[in-house]
Rosetta silent file (secondary structure, phi, psi, omega in degrees, C-alpha in Angstrom):
SEQUENCE: MLANGAVLHEVNSCQVCDVKCLDNAQYVEHCNGKKHRSKVAHALGQDVFYCDVCNIQCTSQDNLNAHLDGKKHMKVLKAHGFVNVMG
SCORE:     score description
SCORE:     0.000 S_00000001
   1 L     0.000  136.709  179.099  -40.017 -158.796  -36.381 S_00000001
   2 L   -82.738  165.787 -177.518  -43.246 -157.443  -34.970 S_00000001
   3 L   -59.206  -30.569 -179.088  -46.233 -156.366  -37.044 S_00000001
   4 L   -84.863    5.936  177.827  -45.313 -152.705  -36.566 S_00000001
   5 L    92.668   -9.043  179.152  -41.844 -153.333  -38.026 S_00000001
   6 L   -70.450  147.038  179.219  -40.000 -153.270  -34.712 S_00000001
   7 L   -96.188  130.197  179.002  -37.359 -155.908  -34.226 S_00000001
   8 L   -93.547  110.993 -175.362  -37.669 -158.077  -31.153 S_00000001
   9 L   -83.973  -35.373 -177.604  -34.162 -158.674  -29.844 S_00000001
  10 L  -133.489  130.609  179.884  -34.920 -160.778  -26.791 S_00000001
  11 L  -122.464  126.780  171.635  -37.833 -163.090  -26.230 S_00000001
  12 E   -86.037  119.493 -177.661  -38.650 -164.731  -22.942 S_00000001
  13 E  -123.902  146.496  177.149  -40.114 -168.069  -23.885 S_00000001
  14 E  -106.225  112.544 -178.610  -41.705 -170.854  -21.894 S_00000001
  15 L   -72.670  -28.171 -179.983  -40.821 -174.205  -23.388 S_00000001
  16 L   -64.960  -43.824 -176.194  -43.376 -176.021  -21.238 S_00000001
  17 L   -99.584   -7.364 -175.218  -46.307 -174.018  -22.639 S_00000001
  18 L    56.615   52.080 -178.778  -44.729 -173.051  -25.976 S_00000001
  19 E  -121.823  137.607  175.401  -45.384 -169.370  -25.216 S_00000001
  20 E  -112.948  132.645 -178.118  -43.241 -166.388  -26.175 S_00000001
  21 E  -113.753  147.304 -176.615  -43.436 -163.201  -24.119 S_00000001
  22 L   -75.409  -28.872 -179.228  -42.390 -159.722  -25.209 S_00000001
  23 L  -148.379  173.210 -176.453  -40.756 -158.744  -21.928 S_00000001
  24 H   -64.376  -37.463 -179.946  -39.741 -160.081  -18.551 S_00000001
  25 H   -61.918  -42.771  178.768  -42.855 -158.740  -16.807 S_00000001
  26 H   -65.994  -37.730  178.507  -45.112 -160.608  -19.215 S_00000001
  27 H   -64.706  -44.766  178.917  -43.011 -163.753  -18.750 S_00000001
  28 H   -62.432  -42.628  177.947  -43.273 -163.538  -14.950 S_00000001
  29 H   -60.642  -42.668  177.799  -47.037 -163.016  -15.233 S_00000001
  30 H   -60.808  -47.365 -177.086  -47.262 -166.084  -17.479 S_00000001
  31 H   -64.674  -25.932  178.282  -45.214 -168.206  -15.066 S_00000001
  32 L   -85.900   -4.675 -177.294  -47.475 -167.211  -12.169 S_00000001
  33 L   -75.998  155.862 -177.193  -50.583 -168.225  -14.098 S_00000001
  34 H   -63.622  -42.476 -178.953  -52.735 -171.225  -13.270 S_00000001
  35 H   -63.318  -43.506  179.589  -52.348 -172.888  -16.676 S_00000001
  36 H   -63.021  -48.202 -178.747  -48.540 -172.664  -16.567 S_00000001
  37 H   -60.000  -38.833  179.041  -48.327 -174.002  -13.014 S_00000001
  38 H   -65.494  -43.777  179.669  -50.615 -176.874  -13.935 S_00000001
  39 H   -65.205  -38.661  177.971  -48.544 -177.780  -17.000 S_00000001
  40 H   -65.066  -46.352  179.575  -45.310 -177.663  -14.986 S_00000001
  41 H   -61.062  -42.149  178.471  -46.777 -179.868  -12.255 S_00000001
  42 H   -63.359  -42.069  179.225  -48.063 -182.304  -14.875 S_00000001
  43 H   -63.027  -31.060  179.151  -44.650 -182.366  -16.573 S_00000001
  44 L   -87.353    0.644  179.272  -43.076 -183.206  -13.203 S_00000001
  45 L    77.451   20.548 -179.185  -45.599 -185.990  -12.633 S_00000001
  46 L   -98.092  146.393  171.484  -47.301 -184.188   -9.753 S_00000001
  47 L   -81.874  144.488 -179.799  -51.009 -184.057   -9.082 S_00000001
  48 L  -122.027  133.884 -178.967  -52.416 -180.561   -8.828 S_00000001
  49 E  -120.409  122.511 -175.219  -55.432 -179.653   -6.744 S_00000001
  50 E  -115.843  147.293  163.271  -57.192 -176.327   -7.415 S_00000001
  51 E  -108.556  104.832 -177.911  -59.819 -174.223   -5.779 S_00000001
  52 L   -68.514  -27.282  179.472  -61.223 -172.349   -8.762 S_00000001
  53 L   -65.747  -46.147 -177.601  -63.270 -170.066   -6.513 S_00000001
  54 L   -94.492   -7.899 -179.379  -60.195 -168.764   -4.669 S_00000001
  55 L    57.780   50.012  176.530  -57.797 -169.358   -7.571 S_00000001
  56 E  -125.956  157.283  179.812  -55.284 -171.258   -5.452 S_00000001
  57 E  -114.032  135.596  177.228  -53.304 -174.420   -5.990 S_00000001
  58 E  -116.990  155.946 -175.837  -52.787 -177.075   -3.311 S_00000001
  59 L   -91.088   -9.161  178.842  -50.209 -179.849   -3.256 S_00000001
  60 L  -153.272  163.481  177.205  -52.515 -182.591   -1.988 S_00000001
  61 H   -64.372  -36.776  177.933  -56.161 -183.524   -1.652 S_00000001
  62 H   -61.662  -42.773  178.228  -55.837 -183.174    2.133 S_00000001
  63 H   -63.787  -41.647  178.567  -54.558 -179.598    1.738 S_00000001
  64 H   -63.903  -43.272  178.707  -57.404 -178.776   -0.642 S_00000001
  65 H   -60.806  -41.731  178.025  -59.955 -180.263    1.764 S_00000001
  66 H   -63.141  -40.963  177.594  -58.518 -178.181    4.606 S_00000001
  67 H   -62.247  -45.886 -177.436  -58.727 -175.079    2.407 S_00000001
  68 H   -62.592  -27.089  177.992  -62.339 -175.834    1.445 S_00000001
  69 L   -89.756   -3.739 -172.075  -63.255 -176.072    5.141 S_00000001
  70 L   -86.152  166.866 -177.866  -61.363 -172.897    6.032 S_00000001
  71 H   -66.109  -40.686 -178.145  -62.424 -169.352    6.860 S_00000001
  72 H   -63.055  -42.929  179.652  -60.748 -167.723    3.837 S_00000001
  73 H   -63.612  -44.356  179.232  -62.566 -170.007    1.395 S_00000001
  74 H   -62.474  -37.988  178.717  -65.904 -169.373    3.110 S_00000001
  75 H   -62.815  -42.224  178.792  -65.279 -165.619    3.003 S_00000001
  76 H   -66.992  -41.784  177.128  -64.670 -165.768   -0.765 S_00000001
  77 H   -57.849  -46.255  179.721  -67.781 -167.907   -1.258 S_00000001
  78 H   -63.585  -40.489 -179.675  -69.876 -165.369    0.653 S_00000001
  79 H   -63.289  -30.242  179.681  -68.358 -162.467   -1.290 S_00000001
  80 L   -93.328    3.013  177.131  -69.388 -164.142   -4.549 S_00000001
  81 L    77.939   19.523 -179.617  -72.896 -164.908   -3.277 S_00000001
  82 L   -85.136  -15.197 -176.407  -72.453 -168.688   -3.180 S_00000001
  83 L  -123.878  128.685  174.190  -73.373 -169.008    0.505 S_00000001
  84 L   -77.209  130.944  177.773  -76.558 -167.776    2.131 S_00000001
  85 L   -96.340  112.995 -179.945  -75.816 -165.961    5.339 S_00000001
  86 L   -89.828  136.951  177.870  -78.479 -166.841    7.882 S_00000001
  87 L   174.203    0.000    0.000  -78.878 -164.487   10.709 S_00000001
């Protein structure tokens, strides 16, 4: 039962994160989140490589290195003011 007295008939829950969501949309949003993906990868014994600036996950250090050297990453860095544009 919710605080407002409503009865919750169906709960989407994530056993990996021990999170309960009120509806399917909230559950999908949770599953797409960085913390959930990291916990799932850890549970599967996989290493996870993140670019926190771009909020992306890579499957290997080589993939992350390629991303860090790429145009999209540089564009995000510039947009956030992390790179001085000389010109």
